[in-house]
C-alpha positions as CSV (number, residue, x, y, z in Angstrom):
1,M,0.0,0.0,0.0
2,G,3.1,2.2,0.1
3,R,6.7,2.5,1.1
4,I,8.8,4.4,3.5
5,A,10.5,7.1,1.4
6,A,12.7,8.8,4.0
7,P,13.0,9.9,7.6
8,Y,11.3,13.2,8.4
9,A,12.8,15.6,10.9
10,V,14.6,14.4,14.0
11,R,12.0,12.8,16.2
12,G,11.4,9.5,14.4
13,W,8.8,10.5,11.9
14,V,8.8,8.9,8.5
15,K,7.8,10.1,5.0
16,V,5.5,7.6,3.3
17,Q,4.9,7.3,-0.4
18,P,1.4,5.8,-0.6
19,F,0.4,3.5,-3.5
20,T,-3.3,3.8,-2.7
21,E,-6.0,5.3,-5.0
22,Y,-6.5,8.1,-2.5
23,L,-3.5,9.8,-0.8
24,D,-5.1,9.4,2.7
25,N,-6.3,5.8,2.6
26,L,-3.5,4.5,4.8
27,L,-4.7,6.9,7.5
28,D,-7.7,4.6,8.1
29,Y,-5.5,1.8,9.5
30,P,-4.1,2.1,13.1
31,V,-1.5,-0.7,12.5
32,W,0.9,-1.0,9.6
33,H,3.1,-3.9,8.6
34,L,6.6,-2.8,7.4
35,G,9.0,-5.1,5.6
36,K,10.9,-6.4,2.6
37,A,11.2,-9.8,1.1
38,G,8.5,-11.4,3.2
39,R,9.9,-10.2,6.5
40,W,7.2,-8.1,8.2
41,R,7.0,-6.3,11.5
42,E,3.9,-4.7,12.9
43,Y,3.9,-1.0,14.0
44,K,1.2,0.9,15.7
45,V,0.6,4.3,14.1
46,L,0.8,7.0,16.8
47,E,0.1,9.9,14.6
48,A,-0.1,10.5,10.8
49,K,-1.1,13.2,8.4
50,V,-1.1,14.2,4.7
51,H,1.9,16.4,3.7
52,S,2.0,17.4,0.0
53,Q,2.0,14.2,-2.0
54,F,3.2,12.1,0.9
55,L,2.1,11.0,4.4
56,L,4.0,11.7,7.5
57,A,3.8,9.2,10.3
58,Q,5.1,8.6,13.8
59,L,5.3,4.9,14.5
60,D,5.5,3.3,18.0
61,G,9.0,2.3,18.8
62,V,10.6,4.7,16.2
63,A,11.9,7.5,18.5
64,D,14.6,9.2,16.5
65,R,15.9,10.0,13.1
66,D,18.3,7.0,13.1
67,A,15.5,4.6,13.7
68,A,13.4,6.2,11.0
69,E,16.3,6.1,8.6
70,A,16.6,2.3,9.2
71,L,13.0,1.9,7.8
72,Q,13.7,3.7,4.6
73,G,12.8,1.6,1.5
74,Q,10.5,-0.8,3.5
75,E,7.1,-1.5,2.1
76,V,3.9,-0.6,4.0
77,A,1.1,-3.1,4.2
78,V,-2.0,-3.7,6.2
79,A,-3.7,-6.9,7.2
80,R,-5.9,-8.2,4.4
81,A,-8.7,-8.9,6.9
82,E,-8.8,-5.1,7.6
83,L,-9.5,-4.1,4.0
84,P,-13.0,-3.5,2.9
85,A,-14.6,-6.1,0.6
86,P,-14.4,-5.0,-3.1
87,E,-17.6,-3.9,-4.7
88,A,-19.0,-5.6,-7.8
89,D,-16.6,-5.5,-10.7
90,E,-13.8,-4.3,-8.5
91,Y,-10.8,-6.4,-7.6
92,Y,-7.7,-6.2,-5.4
93,W,-4.7,-6.7,-7.7
94,D,-3.5,-9.4,-5.3
95,D,-6.5,-11.5,-6.3
96,L,-5.8,-11.2,-10.0
97,V,-2.1,-12.2,-9.9
98,G,-1.8,-15.9,-10.7
99,L,-5.1,-16.2,-12.5
100,E,-5.2,-17.9,-15.9
101,V,-5.9,-15.7,-18.9
102,V,-7.8,-17.0,-21.9
103,N,-9.2,-15.3,-24.9
104,L,-12.8,-15.5,-26.2
105,A,-11.9,-18.5,-28.4
106,G,-10.7,-20.4,-25.2
107,E,-7.0,-20.2,-26.1
108,A,-4.7,-19.9,-23.1
109,L,-2.6,-16.7,-23.1
110,G,-0.8,-17.4,-19.8
111,R,-1.2,-16.2,-16.2
112,V,-1.2,-12.8,-14.7
113,A,2.3,-12.2,-13.4
114,E,1.8,-8.6,-12.3
115,M,-0.6,-5.6,-12.5
116,L,0.8,-2.3,-13.7
117,E,-0.7,1.2,-13.3
118,T,0.2,3.4,-16.3
119,G,-2.0,6.4,-15.8
120,A,-4.3,5.8,-18.8
121,H,-5.5,2.4,-17.5
122,D,-4.3,-0.6,-15.6
123,I,-2.3,-3.3,-17.5
124,M,-2.0,-7.0,-16.8
125,R,1.4,-8.5,-17.5
126,V,0.6,-12.0,-18.6
127,T,3.3,-14.6,-19.0
128,A,3.5,-18.1,-20.5
129,G,7.0,-19.5,-20.6
130,D,9.2,-17.0,-22.4
131,T,6.1,-15.2,-23.9
132,E,5.0,-12.0,-22.2
133,R,1.9,-10.0,-23.1
134,L,0.8,-6.6,-21.8
135,I,-3.0,-6.6,-21.9
136,P,-5.1,-3.6,-20.9
137,F,-7.4,-4.3,-17.9
138,T,-10.3,-2.3,-19.3
139,A,-14.0,-3.1,-20.0
140,P,-13.7,-3.5,-23.8
141,I,-10.9,-6.0,-23.4
142,V,-11.7,-7.9,-20.2
143,A,-14.9,-9.9,-20.8
144,T,-15.1,-11.7,-17.4
145,V,-13.2,-12.1,-14.2
146,D,-14.0,-15.2,-12.2
147,I,-11.8,-15.2,-9.1
148,A,-13.4,-18.5,-7.8
149,A,-12.6,-20.3,-11.1
150,G,-9.1,-18.7,-11.3
151,R,-9.8,-17.3,-14.8
152,I,-9.9,-14.0,-16.7
153,V,-11.5,-14.1,-20.2
154,V,-10.2,-11.3,-22.6
155,D,-10.9,-10.2,-26.1
156,W,-7.3,-10.6,-27.2
157,G,-5.6,-12.6,-30.0
158,T,-2.8,-15.1,-29.4
159,D,-0.7,-13.2,-32.0
160,W,-1.1,-9.7,-30.5
């Protein structure tokens, strides 16, 4: 949901670059998980606020600039159980990664390896062996998403 960009000031505050749709979404969560490479540590948020295009946060146990600097580059996450349920035709990207992608003719195109935000629209990076496809995740292209079945059906040719 974000990353620690830098320490802020001298009393242990951190500057957070949010990856959420709205800049202040992370402020809704009183506990953040910070980490890298699957190693996560829980931190209680003591205080946080929006500052320009970043968030500033004071975390429990981070009392000085050196401690804040040690967190630089770490990812910020929240527990999945704390997230609201997605609305109809909305998906968490985590739920899409790994799904099989087939076209309208039933031809397998691969699996979603990653979701990318480009500004214009979201993109699925679909891989099958050495083949990689970048497929727009938009209504005209994506026909159906069936999380339970593990499949996304797209209007996309095998030779595109």
